[in-house]
C-alpha positions as CSV (number, residue, x, y, z in Angstrom):
1,X,72.0,99.5,72.1
2,X,73.9,97.2,74.4
3,X,75.4,98.9,77.3
4,X,75.8,98.3,81.1
5,X,73.4,100.0,83.5
6,X,74.6,103.5,84.3
7,X,74.3,105.0,87.8
8,X,71.9,108.0,88.2
9,X,74.9,110.3,88.8
10,X,73.2,113.2,86.9
11,X,70.2,113.3,89.1
12,X,69.4,117.0,89.5
13,X,69.9,118.7,92.8
14,X,66.2,119.3,93.6
15,X,65.5,115.6,93.3
16,X,68.4,114.8,95.6
17,X,67.0,117.1,98.2
18,X,63.4,116.4,97.6
19,X,61.1,116.9,100.5
20,X,63.6,119.3,102.1
21,X,66.0,116.4,102.7
22,X,63.8,114.0,104.7
23,X,63.6,111.4,101.9
24,X,66.5,109.6,103.4
25,X,66.0,110.4,107.0
26,X,62.4,109.7,108.1
27,X,62.4,107.6,111.2
28,X,58.8,107.1,112.2
29,X,55.7,105.6,110.8
30,X,52.3,107.1,111.4
31,X,50.7,106.6,114.8
32,X,47.4,104.8,114.1
33,X,45.5,105.8,117.3
34,X,42.7,108.3,117.2
35,X,43.4,111.8,118.3
36,X,41.3,115.0,118.1
37,X,42.4,117.7,115.7
38,X,42.9,121.0,117.6
39,X,41.6,119.6,120.9
40,X,43.5,116.4,121.4
41,X,42.9,114.2,124.4
42,X,45.6,113.9,126.9
43,X,47.8,111.0,126.0
44,X,49.6,108.5,128.2
45,X,53.0,109.1,129.6
46,X,55.7,109.5,126.9
47,X,57.5,106.4,125.8
48,X,61.2,107.1,125.6
49,X,63.6,105.1,123.5
50,X,67.2,105.5,122.4
51,X,67.5,107.0,118.9
52,X,70.6,106.2,116.9
53,X,71.9,109.6,115.7
54,X,71.2,110.5,112.1
55,X,73.8,113.0,110.9
56,X,72.7,116.2,109.1
57,X,74.7,118.9,107.4
58,X,77.3,120.6,109.5
59,X,77.5,117.9,112.2
60,X,73.9,118.5,113.4
61,X,71.6,115.6,114.3
62,X,68.3,114.9,112.6
63,X,65.6,113.3,114.8
64,X,62.1,112.2,114.0
65,X,59.7,112.5,116.9
66,X,56.2,111.1,116.9
67,X,53.7,113.3,118.8
68,X,50.3,111.7,119.1
69,X,48.5,114.9,119.8
70,X,49.9,116.7,116.7
71,X,47.5,116.4,113.8
72,X,46.4,120.0,113.2
73,X,48.0,123.3,112.3
74,X,47.2,124.4,115.8
75,X,49.9,122.2,117.3
76,X,52.3,123.0,114.5
77,X,52.1,126.7,115.2
78,X,52.5,126.1,118.9
79,X,55.6,124.1,118.4
80,X,57.1,126.5,115.9
81,X,56.7,129.3,118.4
82,X,58.3,127.3,121.2
83,X,61.3,126.1,119.2
84,X,61.9,129.5,117.6
85,X,63.4,130.5,120.9
86,X,65.7,127.6,121.1
87,X,69.1,128.3,119.5
88,X,70.0,124.5,119.3
89,X,67.1,123.9,116.9
90,X,68.2,124.4,113.3
91,X,65.1,123.5,111.4
92,X,61.7,121.7,111.7
93,X,59.6,119.6,109.3
94,X,56.0,118.7,110.1
95,X,54.0,115.8,108.8
96,X,50.6,116.4,110.4
97,X,49.0,113.4,108.7
98,X,51.5,111.0,110.1
99,X,52.0,113.0,113.4
100,X,55.7,113.1,112.9
101,X,58.0,116.1,113.7
102,X,61.5,115.9,112.3
103,X,64.0,118.3,114.0
104,X,67.5,119.2,112.9
105,X,69.3,120.2,116.1
106,X,72.7,120.5,117.7
107,X,74.2,117.3,119.2
108,X,73.1,116.8,122.8
109,X,70.0,119.0,122.5
110,X,67.5,116.1,122.2
111,X,66.6,116.1,125.9
112,X,65.9,119.8,126.0
113,X,63.7,119.4,122.8
114,X,61.7,116.6,124.4
115,X,61.3,118.7,127.6
116,X,60.1,121.7,125.6
117,X,57.5,119.4,123.9
118,X,56.3,118.1,127.3
119,X,56.0,121.6,128.5
120,X,53.4,122.1,125.8
121,X,51.4,119.1,127.2
122,X,52.6,116.8,124.4
123,X,53.8,113.3,124.8
124,X,56.8,113.0,122.4
125,X,58.1,109.6,121.4
126,X,61.4,109.1,119.6
127,X,61.3,106.0,117.5
128,X,64.4,103.8,117.5
129,X,65.4,102.6,114.0
130,X,64.0,99.1,113.7
131,X,61.5,99.6,116.5
132,X,57.8,99.2,115.7
133,X,56.5,101.9,113.6
134,X,59.9,103.1,112.2
135,X,60.7,102.6,108.6
136,X,63.4,100.2,109.5
137,X,61.0,97.9,111.4
138,X,61.1,94.4,110.3
139,X,57.4,94.0,109.7
140,X,55.3,97.0,108.8
141,X,52.1,95.1,109.3
142,X,53.0,94.1,112.8
143,X,54.5,97.5,113.6
144,X,51.3,99.2,112.7
145,X,49.5,97.1,115.3
146,X,52.2,97.7,117.9
147,X,52.3,101.4,117.8
148,X,51.4,103.1,121.1
149,X,47.8,104.0,121.3
150,X,46.3,107.1,123.0
151,X,44.3,106.2,126.0
152,X,40.6,106.6,125.1
153,X,38.8,109.2,127.0
154,X,35.8,107.9,129.0
155,X,32.5,108.8,127.3
156,X,30.5,109.6,130.4
157,X,32.0,113.2,131.1
158,X,30.8,114.3,127.6
159,X,27.4,112.7,128.2
160,X,27.1,114.5,131.5
161,X,28.1,117.7,129.8
162,X,25.5,117.3,127.1
163,X,22.8,116.6,129.6
164,X,23.8,119.6,131.8
165,X,24.0,121.9,128.8
166,X,20.5,120.9,127.6
167,X,19.2,121.3,131.1
168,X,20.7,124.8,131.3
169,X,19.0,125.7,128.1
170,X,15.7,124.3,129.3
171,X,16.0,126.1,132.7
172,X,16.6,129.4,130.9
173,X,13.5,128.9,128.7
174,X,11.3,127.9,131.7
175,X,12.3,130.9,133.7
176,X,14.1,129.0,136.5
177,X,16.1,131.0,139.1
178,X,19.4,132.4,137.6
179,X,21.6,130.2,139.7
180,X,20.2,127.1,138.1
181,X,21.2,127.6,134.4
182,X,24.5,129.1,135.6
183,X,25.3,126.1,137.7
184,X,24.3,123.6,135.0
185,X,26.4,125.5,132.4
186,X,29.5,125.5,134.7
187,X,29.0,121.8,135.3
188,X,28.8,121.2,131.5
189,X,31.9,123.2,130.8
190,X,33.8,121.6,133.6
191,X,32.9,118.1,132.4
192,X,34.1,118.5,128.8
193,X,36.0,121.8,128.5
194,X,38.9,121.5,130.9
195,X,41.2,120.1,128.2
196,X,40.3,123.0,125.9
197,X,41.0,125.5,128.6
198,X,44.4,123.9,129.5
199,X,45.5,123.9,125.9
200,X,44.2,127.4,125.4
201,X,46.2,128.7,128.4
202,X,49.3,127.0,127.1
203,X,48.8,128.6,123.7
204,X,48.3,132.1,125.2
205,X,51.3,131.7,127.5
206,X,53.4,130.9,124.4
207,X,52.0,133.8,122.4
208,X,49.9,131.7,120.1
209,X,46.2,132.2,119.0
210,X,45.0,128.7,118.2
211,X,41.5,127.3,118.3
212,X,41.8,126.3,121.9
213,X,42.8,129.8,122.9
214,X,40.1,131.4,120.8
215,X,37.4,129.0,122.1
216,X,38.5,129.5,125.7
217,X,38.3,133.3,125.3
218,X,34.9,133.0,123.6
219,X,33.3,130.7,126.2
220,X,34.8,132.8,129.1
221,X,33.4,135.9,127.5
222,X,30.0,134.3,127.2
223,X,30.0,133.4,130.8
224,X,31.0,136.9,131.8
225,X,28.1,138.2,129.7
226,X,25.9,135.7,131.6
227,X,25.1,133.8,128.4
228,X,25.1,130.6,130.5
229,X,23.2,128.1,128.2
230,X,25.0,129.3,125.1
231,X,28.4,129.1,126.7
232,X,27.7,125.5,127.8
233,X,26.2,124.4,124.5
234,X,29.1,125.9,122.5
235,X,31.7,124.0,124.5
236,X,29.7,120.7,124.2
237,X,29.1,121.1,120.5
238,X,32.8,122.0,120.0
239,X,33.9,118.8,121.8
240,X,31.5,116.6,119.9
241,X,32.3,118.1,116.5
242,X,36.1,117.7,117.1
243,X,35.6,114.1,118.0
244,X,33.7,113.5,114.7
245,X,36.4,115.4,112.8
246,X,39.1,113.2,114.3
247,X,37.4,110.1,113.1
248,X,37.3,111.6,109.6
249,X,40.9,112.5,109.7
250,X,41.8,109.0,110.9
251,X,40.2,107.6,107.8
252,X,42.5,109.6,105.6
253,X,45.5,108.7,107.8
254,X,44.6,105.0,107.7
255,X,44.3,105.0,103.9
256,X,48.1,104.6,103.7
257,X,48.4,102.5,106.8
258,X,46.1,100.0,105.1
259,X,49.0,99.1,102.9
260,X,50.9,97.9,106.0
261,X,48.2,95.3,106.6
262,X,48.7,93.6,103.2
263,X,51.3,91.2,104.6
264,X,50.6,88.5,107.1
265,X,52.5,88.6,110.4
266,X,54.0,85.1,109.9
267,X,55.1,82.8,107.1
268,X,55.7,79.0,106.9
269,X,59.5,78.6,106.7
270,X,61.4,75.4,106.1
271,X,63.8,74.6,109.0
272,X,67.2,73.0,108.7
273,X,65.7,69.7,109.7
274,X,63.2,69.9,106.8
275,X,60.3,70.7,109.1
276,X,57.9,73.7,108.2
277,X,57.3,76.2,111.0
278,X,55.4,79.5,111.2
279,X,57.9,82.2,111.8
280,X,57.6,86.0,112.4
281,X,58.5,88.0,109.3
282,X,61.2,89.9,111.2
283,X,63.0,86.6,111.8
284,X,63.1,85.5,108.2
285,X,66.3,86.2,106.3
286,X,66.9,86.3,102.5
287,X,67.6,82.8,101.3
288,X,65.0,81.1,103.4
289,X,62.5,78.8,101.7
290,X,58.8,79.8,102.3
291,X,55.7,77.8,101.4
292,X,52.5,79.5,100.3
293,X,49.1,77.7,100.5
294,X,46.1,78.5,98.3
295,X,44.4,81.7,99.1
296,X,47.2,83.0,101.3
297,X,48.9,86.4,101.0
298,X,52.5,86.3,100.1
299,X,54.6,87.5,103.0
300,X,57.9,88.4,101.4
301,X,59.5,89.0,98.0
302,X,61.1,86.0,96.4
303,X,61.6,83.6,93.5
304,X,59.5,80.5,93.0
305,X,61.6,77.3,93.4
306,X,58.8,74.7,93.3
307,X,55.2,74.6,92.2
308,X,53.0,76.9,90.2
309,X,50.0,79.1,90.7
310,X,48.4,82.3,89.6
311,X,48.9,85.4,91.8
312,X,46.6,88.4,92.2
313,X,49.1,91.4,92.1
314,X,46.3,94.0,92.2
315,X,47.4,95.3,95.7
316,X,50.8,96.3,94.2
317,X,50.2,96.9,90.5
318,X,46.4,97.5,90.2
319,X,46.2,94.7,87.6
320,X,42.7,93.3,87.3
321,X,43.7,89.8,86.3
322,X,45.9,87.3,88.2
323,X,49.3,86.5,86.7
324,X,50.5,83.0,86.1
325,X,53.7,82.1,88.1
326,X,56.0,79.1,87.8
327,X,59.5,78.1,88.8
328,X,61.9,81.1,88.4
329,X,59.2,83.8,88.4
330,X,59.3,86.5,91.0
331,X,56.6,87.0,93.6
332,X,56.0,90.0,95.8
333,X,54.9,90.7,99.4
334,X,51.3,91.7,99.8
335,X,50.1,89.9,96.7
336,X,47.6,87.0,96.9
337,X,48.1,83.4,95.9
338,X,45.2,81.8,94.1
339,X,44.4,78.1,93.8
340,X,47.9,76.6,93.5
341,X,50.6,76.1,96.1
342,X,54.3,76.8,95.7
343,X,57.6,77.3,97.6
344,X,59.8,80.4,97.0
345,X,63.2,81.5,98.0
346,X,63.2,84.9,99.9
347,X,65.1,87.6,98.1
348,X,64.5,90.6,100.5
349,X,64.0,91.0,104.2
350,X,60.6,92.3,105.4
351,X,61.8,95.9,105.6
352,X,63.2,95.9,102.1
353,X,60.4,94.3,100.1
354,X,58.7,96.1,97.2
355,X,55.7,96.7,99.4
356,X,57.9,98.2,102.2
357,X,59.5,100.5,99.7
358,X,56.1,101.6,98.4
359,X,54.9,102.3,102.0
360,X,58.1,104.2,102.8
361,X,57.9,106.2,99.6
362,X,54.3,107.2,100.0
363,X,54.9,108.2,103.7
364,X,57.7,110.4,102.6
365,X,55.5,111.8,99.8
366,X,53.0,112.8,102.4
367,X,55.6,114.9,104.2
368,X,56.3,117.0,101.1
369,X,54.1,120.1,100.7
370,X,52.4,120.6,97.4
371,X,52.3,124.2,96.0
372,X,48.7,124.7,97.0
373,X,49.4,123.5,100.5
374,X,52.4,125.9,100.9
375,X,50.1,128.8,99.7
376,X,47.4,127.8,102.2
377,X,49.9,127.6,105.0
378,X,51.2,131.1,104.3
379,X,47.7,132.4,104.1
380,X,46.7,130.8,107.4
381,X,49.5,132.6,109.2
382,X,47.9,135.9,108.3
383,X,44.2,134.9,108.5
384,X,43.9,134.3,112.3
385,X,45.7,137.4,113.5
386,X,43.7,139.4,110.9
387,X,40.3,138.1,112.1
388,X,41.4,138.6,115.7
389,X,42.2,142.2,115.0
390,X,38.9,142.7,113.3
391,X,37.2,141.1,116.3
392,X,38.9,143.7,118.6
393,X,37.8,146.5,116.3
394,X,34.2,145.1,116.4
395,X,34.2,144.9,120.2
396,X,35.7,148.4,120.8
397,X,34.9,150.8,118.0
398,X,31.1,150.8,117.9
399,X,30.6,151.2,121.7
400,X,33.4,153.8,121.9
401,X,32.6,156.0,118.9
402,X,29.1,155.2,117.7
403,X,27.2,154.6,120.9
404,X,26.8,150.9,120.5
405,X,25.9,148.6,123.3
406,X,29.0,147.0,124.8
407,X,27.4,143.6,125.5
408,X,26.0,143.2,121.9
409,X,29.3,144.1,120.2
410,X,31.5,142.1,122.5
411,X,29.2,139.2,121.9
412,X,29.7,139.6,118.1
413,X,33.5,139.8,118.6
414,X,33.4,136.6,120.6
415,X,31.5,134.9,117.8
416,X,34.1,136.1,115.3
417,X,36.9,134.6,117.5
418,X,35.3,131.2,117.1
419,X,35.3,131.6,113.3
420,X,38.9,132.8,113.3
421,X,40.5,129.4,113.4
422,X,41.9,128.3,110.0
423,X,41.8,124.6,110.7
424,X,39.3,123.8,108.0
425,X,41.3,125.7,105.4
426,X,44.7,124.2,106.4
427,X,43.6,120.6,106.9
428,X,41.8,120.5,103.6
429,X,45.0,120.3,101.5
430,X,46.9,117.5,103.2
431,X,43.8,115.4,103.5
432,X,43.1,115.8,99.8
433,X,46.8,115.2,98.8
434,X,47.1,112.1,101.0
435,X,43.8,110.7,99.6
436,X,45.1,111.2,96.0
437,X,48.4,109.5,96.8
438,X,46.6,106.6,98.4
439,X,44.2,106.3,95.5
440,X,47.1,106.2,93.1
441,X,49.0,103.6,95.2
442,X,46.0,101.3,95.1
443,X,46.1,101.5,91.3
444,X,49.8,100.7,91.1
445,X,51.0,104.3,90.6
446,X,53.5,105.4,93.2
447,X,53.7,109.3,93.3
448,X,56.7,110.7,95.1
449,X,55.1,113.9,96.3
450,X,52.1,116.2,96.2
451,X,53.9,118.6,93.9
452,X,53.9,115.9,91.1
453,X,50.3,115.0,91.8
454,X,49.3,118.6,91.3
455,X,51.6,119.1,88.3
456,X,50.4,116.1,86.4
457,X,47.3,117.9,85.1
458,X,49.5,120.4,83.3
459,X,51.4,117.7,81.3
460,X,51.5,118.8,77.7
461,X,54.3,116.6,76.2
462,X,55.4,113.1,77.0
463,X,58.7,111.6,75.8
464,X,59.0,107.8,75.9
465,X,61.8,105.4,75.7
466,X,61.1,102.4,73.3
467,X,62.6,99.3,74.8
468,X,60.7,98.1,77.9
469,X,58.3,101.1,77.7
470,X,56.4,100.9,74.4
471,X,57.7,97.4,73.6
472,X,58.0,94.4,75.9
473,X,61.7,94.9,76.3
474,X,62.3,91.2,75.7
475,X,63.6,91.1,72.1
476,X,64.6,87.9,70.4
477,X,67.3,87.3,67.9
478,X,65.8,86.7,64.5
479,X,68.9,86.7,62.2
480,X,72.6,86.0,62.2
481,X,74.9,86.4,59.2
482,X,78.6,86.7,58.5
483,X,79.4,89.9,56.7
484,X,80.2,89.2,53.0
485,X,83.6,90.8,53.2
486,X,84.8,88.9,56.2
487,X,86.4,85.5,56.1
488,X,85.4,84.7,59.6
489,X,84.2,81.5,61.2
490,X,80.5,81.5,62.1
491,X,80.9,79.5,65.4
492,X,83.8,81.8,66.5
493,X,81.7,84.9,65.7
494,X,78.8,83.7,67.8
495,X,81.1,82.8,70.6
496,X,82.7,86.3,70.6
497,X,79.3,88.0,70.4
498,X,77.7,85.9,73.1
499,X,80.7,86.5,75.4
500,X,80.4,90.2,75.0
501,X,76.7,90.3,75.2
502,X,76.6,88.3,78.4
503,X,78.4,91.1,80.2
504,X,75.6,93.7,79.4
505,X,72.1,93.9,80.8
506,X,70.6,95.7,77.9
507,X,67.6,93.8,76.4
508,X,69.2,93.6,72.9
509,X,72.4,92.1,74.4
510,X,70.4,89.7,76.5
511,X,68.6,88.5,73.3
512,X,71.9,87.7,71.6
513,X,73.3,86.0,74.7
514,X,70.0,84.0,75.2
515,X,70.0,82.7,71.6
516,X,73.6,81.6,71.9
517,X,72.9,79.8,75.2
518,X,69.9,78.0,73.7
519,X,72.1,76.8,70.8
520,X,74.8,75.6,73.2
521,X,77.4,78.3,72.4
522,X,79.9,78.5,75.2
523,X,81.2,81.9,76.5
524,X,84.9,82.7,76.8
525,X,86.8,85.0,79.2
526,X,86.3,88.8,78.5
527,X,88.8,91.4,79.7
528,X,88.8,95.2,79.8
529,X,85.0,95.4,79.3
530,X,83.7,98.9,78.7
531,X,80.1,100.2,78.0
532,X,79.8,102.8,75.3
533,X,76.6,104.7,76.1
534,X,74.2,104.7,73.2
535,X,76.6,102.9,70.9
536,X,77.5,99.5,72.3
537,X,80.3,97.7,74.2
538,X,84.0,97.2,73.8
539,X,86.3,94.5,75.3
540,X,89.3,92.3,74.8
541,X,89.2,88.5,74.2
542,X,92.4,86.5,73.9
543,X,94.3,89.7,73.7
544,X,92.3,91.1,70.7
545,X,89.9,94.0,70.8
546,X,86.3,93.6,69.7
547,X,83.2,95.8,69.6
548,X,79.6,94.8,69.7
549,X,77.4,97.8,68.8
550,X,75.1,99.7,66.5
551,X,75.3,101.5,63.2
552,X,76.6,104.7,64.9
553,X,79.5,102.8,66.4
554,X,80.4,101.3,63.0
555,X,80.5,104.8,61.6
556,X,82.6,106.1,64.5
557,X,85.1,103.3,63.9
558,X,85.2,104.0,60.2
559,X,84.2,100.4,59.3
560,X,81.1,101.4,57.2
561,X,80.7,100.5,53.6
562,X,77.9,100.9,50.9
563,X,77.1,97.2,51.0
564,X,76.8,97.3,54.8
565,X,74.6,100.4,54.6
566,X,72.2,98.6,52.2
567,X,72.0,95.5,54.4
568,X,71.3,97.6,57.5
569,X,68.7,99.7,55.8
570,X,66.8,96.7,54.6
571,X,66.6,95.1,58.1
572,X,65.8,98.3,59.9
573,X,62.9,99.1,57.6
574,X,61.5,95.8,58.8
575,X,61.5,97.2,62.3
576,X,64.5,95.2,63.4
577,X,67.5,96.3,65.5
578,X,70.9,95.3,64.0
579,X,73.9,94.7,66.2
580,X,77.3,94.3,64.6
581,X,80.4,92.4,65.7
582,X,83.6,94.3,64.8
583,X,87.3,93.6,65.2
584,X,90.3,95.8,64.7
585,X,90.0,95.8,60.9
586,X,86.4,95.0,59.8
587,X,82.8,94.1,60.5
588,X,82.7,90.3,61.2
589,X,79.0,89.6,61.6
590,X,75.6,91.0,62.1
591,X,72.7,90.0,64.5
592,X,69.2,91.2,63.9
593,X,66.9,91.5,66.9
594,X,63.2,92.2,67.0
595,X,61.0,93.3,69.9
596,X,57.2,93.2,70.1
597,X,55.0,96.1,70.9
598,X,52.8,95.9,74.1
599,X,49.1,95.5,73.4
600,X,48.4,98.3,75.8
601,X,50.8,100.9,74.2
602,X,48.5,101.9,71.4
603,X,45.5,102.4,73.7
604,X,47.7,104.4,76.1
605,X,48.9,106.7,73.4
606,X,45.4,107.3,72.1
607,X,44.2,108.2,75.7
608,X,47.1,110.6,76.0
609,X,46.2,112.3,72.8
610,X,42.6,112.7,74.0
611,X,43.9,114.3,77.1
612,X,45.8,116.8,74.9
613,X,49.3,115.4,75.6
614,X,51.7,115.3,72.7
615,X,54.0,112.2,72.4
616,X,57.5,111.6,71.2
617,X,59.7,108.5,71.2
618,X,63.4,109.0,72.1
619,X,65.3,105.8,71.6
620,X,68.9,104.7,71.0
621,X,67.6,102.4,68.3
622,X,68.0,103.2,64.6
623,X,65.6,105.8,63.1
624,X,63.9,103.3,60.8
625,X,62.9,101.0,63.6
626,X,61.9,104.0,65.7
627,X,59.7,105.3,62.9
628,X,58.1,102.0,62.3
629,X,57.1,101.4,65.9
630,X,56.0,105.0,66.4
631,X,53.7,104.7,63.4
632,X,52.3,101.4,64.7
633,X,51.3,102.8,68.1
634,X,50.4,106.3,66.9
635,X,53.2,108.4,68.5
636,X,53.5,111.9,67.1
637,X,57.3,112.1,66.7
638,X,60.1,109.5,66.7
639,X,63.9,110.2,67.2
640,X,66.4,107.4,66.8
641,X,70.1,107.1,67.6
642,X,69.5,109.1,70.8
643,X,72.4,109.1,73.2
644,X,71.5,110.0,76.9
645,X,72.7,113.5,76.2
646,X,70.5,113.8,73.1
647,X,67.5,112.7,75.2
648,X,68.4,115.3,77.8
649,X,68.8,118.0,75.2
650,X,65.3,117.2,73.7
651,X,63.7,117.4,77.1
652,X,65.5,120.7,77.9
653,X,64.4,122.2,74.5
654,X,60.7,121.3,75.0
655,X,60.9,122.7,78.5
656,X,62.4,125.9,77.2
657,X,59.5,126.2,74.8
658,X,57.1,126.4,77.7
659,X,55.9,122.8,77.7
660,X,55.3,120.8,80.9
661,X,57.3,117.7,79.9
662,X,57.2,114.1,81.2
663,X,59.7,111.4,80.5
664,X,59.0,107.7,80.6
665,X,61.9,105.3,81.0
666,X,63.3,102.5,83.1
667,X,64.6,104.8,85.8
668,X,68.3,103.9,85.3
669,X,69.5,104.2,81.7
670,X,67.4,107.3,81.0
671,X,68.4,108.9,84.3
672,X,69.5,112.3,82.9
673,X,66.3,112.8,80.9
674,X,64.1,111.6,83.7
675,X,65.8,114.0,86.1
676,X,65.5,117.0,83.7
677,X,61.8,116.3,82.9
678,X,59.1,118.0,85.0
679,X,57.8,114.6,85.9
680,X,59.9,111.4,85.5
681,X,58.0,108.1,85.1
682,X,59.7,104.8,85.8
683,X,58.2,101.8,84.1
684,X,57.8,98.4,85.8
685,X,59.1,99.6,89.2
686,X,57.7,96.5,91.0
687,X,60.8,94.8,92.5
688,X,63.1,97.5,91.2
689,X,64.4,99.6,94.1
690,X,66.4,102.0,92.0
691,X,63.3,103.0,89.9
692,X,61.2,103.6,93.1
693,X,64.0,105.7,94.6
694,X,64.8,107.8,91.5
695,X,61.5,108.4,89.7
696,X,59.0,111.1,90.4
697,X,56.2,108.7,89.5
698,X,56.8,104.9,89.5
699,X,54.4,102.7,87.6
700,X,54.4,99.4,89.4
701,X,53.7,97.3,86.3
702,X,54.6,97.9,82.6
703,X,51.2,99.4,81.6
704,X,51.5,102.8,79.9
705,X,47.7,103.3,80.5
706,X,48.6,104.2,84.1
707,X,49.9,107.6,82.8
708,X,46.5,108.8,81.5
709,X,45.0,107.5,84.8
710,X,47.6,109.6,86.7
711,X,46.7,112.7,84.7
712,X,43.0,112.2,85.4
713,X,43.7,111.7,89.1
714,X,45.8,114.9,89.1
715,X,42.9,116.9,87.5
716,X,40.5,115.4,90.1
717,X,42.8,116.3,92.9
718,X,43.2,119.8,91.8
719,X,39.5,120.2,91.4
720,X,38.9,119.0,95.0
721,X,41.7,121.3,96.3
722,X,40.0,124.3,94.7
723,X,36.6,123.1,96.0
724,X,37.9,122.7,99.5
725,X,39.6,126.1,99.7
726,X,36.4,127.8,98.3
727,X,34.3,125.9,100.8
728,X,36.5,126.7,103.8
729,X,36.8,130.4,103.0
730,X,33.2,130.7,101.7
731,X,31.6,129.2,104.8
732,X,33.7,131.4,107.2
733,X,33.0,134.5,105.1
734,X,29.3,134.0,105.2
735,X,29.3,133.6,109.0
736,X,31.5,136.6,109.4
737,X,29.0,138.7,107.5
738,X,26.1,137.2,109.4
739,X,27.8,138.0,112.7
740,X,28.4,141.6,111.7
741,X,24.7,141.8,110.7
742,X,23.8,140.6,114.2
743,X,22.4,137.2,112.9
744,X,25.3,135.0,114.0
745,X,25.4,133.1,117.3
746,X,28.2,131.2,119.1
747,X,26.8,127.8,118.4
748,X,26.4,128.7,114.7
749,X,30.0,129.8,114.7
750,X,31.1,126.4,116.1
751,X,29.2,124.7,113.3
752,X,30.8,127.1,110.8
753,X,34.3,126.2,112.0
754,X,34.2,122.5,112.7
755,X,31.4,121.9,110.1
756,X,33.6,123.4,107.4
757,X,36.4,121.0,108.5
758,X,34.1,118.0,108.3
759,X,33.0,119.0,104.8
760,X,36.4,119.5,103.4
761,X,37.8,116.3,104.9
762,X,34.8,114.3,103.5
763,X,35.3,116.0,100.1
764,X,39.0,115.1,100.1
765,X,38.3,111.5,101.0
766,X,36.2,111.2,97.8
767,X,39.5,110.7,95.9
768,X,39.9,107.3,97.6
769,X,37.0,106.1,95.5
770,X,38.5,107.2,92.2
């Protein structure tokens, strides 16, 4: 029914504080340079920039810090240990995939925080709002290219180390003098292992057992046991494997950053003198006129003012076919112009385009931890100390109490130390979640967090709004009639109705206003306008009060009659929505409006049923129209005359019955129900900032078939998560048993650790192809 858009004031608390509060405060985009997980190369001197303070609760300051060396739980644990001793640090949030640490701290503590990070051999960078790489930067594409890069390490030390390690192995086999394999081994370790030793010492000094500390202890122990070739080969293999792993992680990291490269760096802008000139996106303000040539990517959001073409919107919506565009139509940054050429008026600056909002939302989603990831993180905190304790027992108990050989059992303990790092286990979940988020974004599905990606597979009931969700949301007026009992003037009634309808943004109101405009009906001044949620609107015209609303409103006002009931019943059974114009005494006129069902709705409902999801329509429209449309598309249940509170109550009841409930709406008028549902889906979010900000899942076009696709992706993501956890734990368990049986060696342990990481990362990346 006609009503003004309502603010999402009832958004539930957990959505307002989603991602532990960093939805509104993230300050840094991901650093795109390569960095090794768990054994990062030393980076250049830190870049320091002023950060405008971002206030947190209680007067504290929230600061986002990019740390190029932080991409593994190893670094996270080290930082947590360091900051736990600092009273000025209130809380920390880690985004390992984006290499961003967000710290809530006391005012004036930033310098000491940065100093603490540098003491850990990190190079922290605080990104200024609007600087390259920050969410506020003018051009995400350019920003991604301008991010500071880690200085690449020269390749020759690793090559020297590899040759020296191989020579040490050969010297041992050939029976060379003992000093030769020993010297070659030390040369190999010095060439490629000093970074590992430095980081291992820092970890031990801060009471942290990370992979660098464990590897340093293991290699040193092998040297003390005179296992020269093995110590050298372990260090070389560890360094090589870590470099390979870093490349794999970068692919997952760049899956989202690829969105940033969808826009060009410049656009052709008309100057005040009429000349066209290429201009950096950050310098283009809303209102500027931009020209797009055939085959070019559209740089900014805007409305076409001259020309026509077809536009490939697949980068934003996942649509397979180009969409025809002409004067008045909206175009979006990142989409691709086809054969035609056109000019458009910019409607959003570069950092506020639909694409920019998508990138920002997905980056924030990466920072949220899905349930599986939280479980794995908790498990990992116990796993490493437990394995370290077992290694101590293995090293000491057999020689002390059972007459075992010290060298043999210490060697086994050293092998176990290498296996003790939980990197493969912990990194498997964020890589998988990020891959799933990126795969969804490429299909025009914007998921606001890993929790929703995981939960989608459990969806058992889906409630849908009608207008704009199942139907096109662009109804047209089909009938106008004066009510038989009213001695009103037809022209006057149309003027009154059009004037009231023009003040509302509901599709039914817009249909009445549009029909009146096409017929040349002029509007008059409207005073004291008020939206009546789920019923209609009320206002004053020329000092008299009028209502424009539905059947429920007529009954509430006491204006209903048997003849009116019969007329309404006949129209509603035809699937039409009836709106009535009412004055202080009687019903003056009725307007019948009809909407058309989307061609994709029936197919989407059928796919949902095949996935085991029950469907229900919750609409403010009359029950007859709701039933007719529900039957047409195959929806299980239809409820009409639903106020926002009624929709909320229905969602709450289904949830109380144990169902995992989703709600599909426009992200604004259905806000209470969207907030109460386990997963809220916003339809047609492209170009709608409110929908992107409020929904749990935003469908960038109006295609309901994206919801079954979302469910399939959720099931695939869960399957990969289970596989990765099983692989990581299984591989390590096998090598622990082999080691206790005396069959494991150090170089095998390295492959078990880093090899497991490579396997789970590669497995997680498979989602990008779905």
